[in-house]
N, C-alpha and C positions, 0 to 999 in steps of 0.2 A: 157480192159486194163482202166484204172482211165482216164482220157481226161478232159483237163481244160483249155478253151478258152476264150479269151478278147480282143476285137478292142482298140489299143492304139495308141499314137503319141509317139513322140521323140525317135525316131528310134535309134539314136546313145545312150542313156541310154540302150537301149537293147541289142543292140551290146557288149556292155560292160559288160553288164549281163551274156551275151551267151558265151563270151569267158574268162570269168574269171576265174582266176588260181584255186579258192576255189577249184574246182572239178580238181580229181586227174588225168583227162584224159580228153580231149576237140577233139572232130574231127567233120570239116565241112563235112559235106557227101554229098552237094549238094548245089549252088548257080545257078537256074537255068531261065532263062527268065529276067536275068540282062545284062549290059553291064559292070558291074564292077566282079570281082570274090574274094568280100573278103564282110564280112558283113555290115563294114562301109560305101562301097562304096553302094552295092547294097539297102541299109537302105536309104543312102543319095537320090537314084534315084529314090527310091518311094515317097518320100517326097517331090520332087522338080515333081513331076507327077502332085502330089496333090495339090498343087497351084493354079491349073487350077480348082480345083472342092472349094468347101463351105467345104469338108471333112478335121477336124484336127483328127480324127485318122484312117489315111489312112492302116496299119497294122493289121491283126489279128495273133492272138500269140498264140500257142497251144503245150501243154506240153501233150505227152502220156507217162502213165508212167504202166508197163507191173506189174501182181499182183506177190507180196513177192515170191521170191521163182522158180517162172519161168523162164525157158530156153526161150525167143524172140531173133531167128533170125533177120537180118536185112532184111529180104525178107516181113517175118510176117508184121516190121515195116513198109513198102514201101506201100503191099497192103493195110494196114490200110489208109496211109496216101492217097492215091488214092480214096478210100472209103469215106472219112472226106471230099477230095474235091467236090465229086460229091453231096454228103448230104448237104452242105453249097454252095455249086453252085460257087465252087472256082476252076476249072477246068481251065487250060491253065493260071494260075493267076501267075505269079513271084515268085517265095518262094527261100527259102534256110531254111537248113536243117540240125541241131546241134544235133551230140548226143553227151552226157555225162556218165562219169562213175565213181563213189563214191562209197568207202566203207563204209557198216551200221556199228550200233554197234556191230552187230554178225561177225562184219568180212568179210562179204559175199560183193562182189562188186555188186552194181547195178547200172544197164544201162537202162537210159531212153532219148527221146527222144525232142528237141523241134522244132516247124516246123512254120515261120512265112512266111504269104501270103502279099502279096499288095492288099488293097483292091479297088484299083480304075482300073474301066474298062476302056482301055486307047480307045476305038473307041467312047462309049459314054460318056466319062470324066466325070464318077459320081461312086458313093462308092458302090459299092456292100451291100444289107443290110443283116444284120448276127441278123435278127428279129431270136427270141426264136434258136437262135446257143448250150445255156444251157441244151434244155429240145432235140435237134437233136444229139445233143453229148452223151447224156447220152444213151438215144437208141439205137445208133449206139455201144456206150461200152458196152451193156449188151447183146447184137447180139454176140461181142468178147468174152466175158465170156462164154457166152454158147455153142460156136461154138468151143471153144476151151476146153470147162470141166476145164475152171479153178473156183475155188470156187467163189459161187458167193457175193460180198459183198451183205449186209443185207440194205441197200441204194437200190440195185436193183432190191429187192425183190419184186414185186406187189402189192399195198394193197390189194388187191384182196384174198392173199392168208393168211389172219391175222384170227383169233379167231373169227367163224361167229356170237358167243354169245355177242361178242361187236360190230358189225357193227351199222354205221347207215346207214338211210335210204339209202342214196349215194350208200355208199359201199355194201348194199345189192343189188341193182338194178346193179351197176355193177359188181357184182361177177355173177347174172343172166345173165346180155346178152354179157359176155366177156366170149372166148372160154378160153382153158388152154393148154399152150405151158406145152407139154412135156418134154424141156430142163428143164426147171425151174422148175416143182414138181421134176424131178430127181435130179437137183440143193438145192433144199431144204432137199429131205432126205438124202442127203448125206451131207451137213452141220447140219444136227439137229444129224447123225449119228456120227460126227467125234468129236464133241462139247457133246458129254452125255457121262459120264463114266457108266452107272446104268439105268437099266429099267426105274427108276421112271424119271431122267431128259431126258432121248427118249422120254418117253411118255409125258411129259411135253411141249417137244419143237414141238413133232410133232402139241401136242391141240392148239399151239399158231400161228400154222398156217393151222387149220380148221382140224385135220388128227386124228383119232383115232387108238390103235393098238387094233389088233383083234387075235381069233384063226380063221382061214380058217377053210371051207372045204374040199379041198383038199391040199392045202397048209395052213401048218403050221402058220407060221405069215404072216402078212397082218395088211392093213390099210384103212381103206373107208371115204368117205369125206361127205359133207352136199348135193350132187348129188347122192348116194348112189353108188360109185364110188370103183371098192375095186384094191389093187397095192399090187403087193406082197412084202414085205419088204427089204427081201434078193438084189431082184431086183433092185428095185426103189434106194436102200440104195449102191450097188455096192459092196456086202458083198456077205460071203458065211454064208448056215446056220448055220453053226455050231457054227459061231460066231453069229449070231443073236440067237442061243438058248444061247451062254454063258453070252451076258449078259440080254434077257428078261424071262431069264428059261425058266421051262415048258410051253409046247404050252398050256396043259391043266388049268395054271394059271390064263390064258389070258379071257375075256370076249369073247363070241363065233360072229361069224359076227353078227348075228342078234338081240344078243343084245347092240353091238357096232353101229349098225343102228337104234336100237329104242333109246338108250341115246344121240344120234347123231338129232334124229327128238323130242325127247322130248326137250332138249335144245335151237332148235330151232325156238319150237313153239314158249316158251317163249320170244325168240328174234323177231319173227313173229309178236308177241298178242302184244309187249312192240311196235313196228313201227306202229299198228294198230291204237293202242292207243294213238298215237302221233299225228295221222291222225284226228284222233276222236277229239280231244282235239282243231286243228287246224280250222276245222267242227265247233265246239261248238264255240269255239273264234273270226271263221268269223261272224256266226249267232246274237252274242253279239255285233259286232260292225257296222252290219248291222240293227240292231233294234234301236242302239244308234244314226246312223246318219239318219235313219227315222224319230224314235222321234224329232231329232233335226231341222230338216227339218220340223214338222206340228209345231212345235212351231214356227219356222219362217215363216211360211207361217200363222200362226192366228198373230205373228204381223204386218206384211206386209196387212195382210184384215183391222186389224182396221184400220194401218195408212191411207192405201187409202180409207177406207169409211168415216174416218175423213177429211182428206184431199178432197176427194168429198162433203162431205156435207159443208164443208165451203164453195167452190166455185161454188157451189148449190145456198147459200145463198147469193153470191153476186149477182150471176147473175139474179137471182130471185128479188132482189133490181135494179136493176140496168134494167130488162125488166116492175118494176110496175112506176116507174120514167120516163119512158118513157108520161104517161098520164097524161095531163092536168088537174087543177083542178080550181076549180071556174065556171067564164065565160070563161075561154078558154076550160073547158072541157064539158060543157056544148056545145058549136059551134063546140065542135070533133064528140058528138055524134050528132048534128045535119047533120054535112058536109061527116058523116062516116069514118072523120078520131078516132075514136077512133076504130069503128071495125076493122079499117085494121092493128091497132098497135094491139090490142087482137088478130089476126091473126097471125101475124107477132111472138108477143109473143109466143103462145102455138107450133110454126113450131121451132122455136129455142129452145122451153126447148123441145120438141119433142128428135132432134138434140142432144140438151145436154143428155139425157138422154141415149139417144143412144148409145155417146160417151163412158159416163161412165160406163156401161153396158159391153161396148168393151173391158175396159180397166181390169174391173171384170172377162171375160174373159180369157184375156193375161196372168193375173195372175193364173189362175186357169192353164189353160194352159201349165204355166212354171213349177207350182209346179209339174203337171201329169210327162210333160216331162223329171223333176229332179229323181221324183219315179222311173221312168223307169228307165233313168238309174243307177240310184244305183242300182236295179234288176237287171239289165244288169251282172253290174262290180261283184254284189256278184257271179251270177252266173256263171260268167267267175272263179273269183276267189276260186269258190270252187270245180271246174270243176277237176281239179288235184289233191286235195287229195281226193274228191270220186274217180275217176279211182285208186290209190294207194291200197283204202280202197279197190276197190273191188278187185287188183292187192294181194294184199295179205291174202286176203281170200280164194281167187285160192290157194295161195302157202301153207295155212294152212289147206286145202284140203287136198293136195299131201304131207302135213306132215303126216299127219291123217294116209292118205291111206299106206303112208311107215312105218308108228308103223303097222298099221294091216299086213301086207308082215312081216316085221319082227317077228311077233308072231309068224308066222308060216311058217316056216323052208324049202325053195324051190331053196336055194341056190346050186349050178354047181360047186361052187368054182372057175370057171374062173375070171382074174384079167388082168387088163391091163397094156401090155405090154410098156416095158420104151424104 
């Protein structure tokens, strides 16, 4: 059944809505965990408790809507409510349950249910988180459809049951790694059968989910998928063979199982090749990006080296001038030579010039080392970025080899006609 839930506040408005006379019949089925025995009083209690927390949306409201035409008893609703509580961690929380009955445009009465829980955990005095509640409710709803064999809504059919030739890379990988739920496959076959009134429509409907009809070796009417699995159409569609024959025509007019598998392999080879080309394009783009960044890094380093050289030369000229100015001229200079001061100054200048040269070389080395480190970092990032596309390309090449093997097997009839049981 369809489940729509959300956290909310303003319990009095919600109570008025649930008790609205717009519904032909309103039945308060349960008020559990509250001191009050009516909706208005129960929701006032929940609001009062929430004042001890910072939670504004202190209620979680859920509607349970069975499929159109399905006869759903109260016990099914109650079991579902219990499963919802376990799924959303609401077990033991105060709740109210209200049933509505309303006539549809077709004159049939539709019965659905509303459940409202208090979200406040009174022991911890905090709200129970409702993260990912929509996703979890959808998963539970899908389970219920499959368990009760209700007609599965299109939105609940997994994306992996789409036409593989239109797969994105993510969908292709998901289809390969996920297992197949037989109940869901059966629901697809039955839905396609009910919605089609001709062979062409049925064939197109199945192809939209990745299945191709064929002439079986032992069983007359079968379908096969991208993995080469074989499905008996009467069994999986839950109809008699004569009904299948009436809709699909003479089995001899269908492609053989080997031909159907080969057609799938041909189609999927194109899909995989397209995906492989996408990864190749990614790798080429990464290579161009690396080259552009390496070029930009080299150009930046050339400019830095030129600037460094210019600055060092200017500084060296100033320092040399300062050292030369230490020598006295004229009579004082002659006296310095006699006393040995000139020699000592010259020695000091040589030492300082040597240290300055070492300093400048160290700065040049540091600039070079920084450039080399940036080049290594760039190369490492590049290798990391291309690792995934390369792995995917390898995986896709393996897929292409597998599909080629399937084509080759299909050219040599070896099937014993066995197919999957629903």
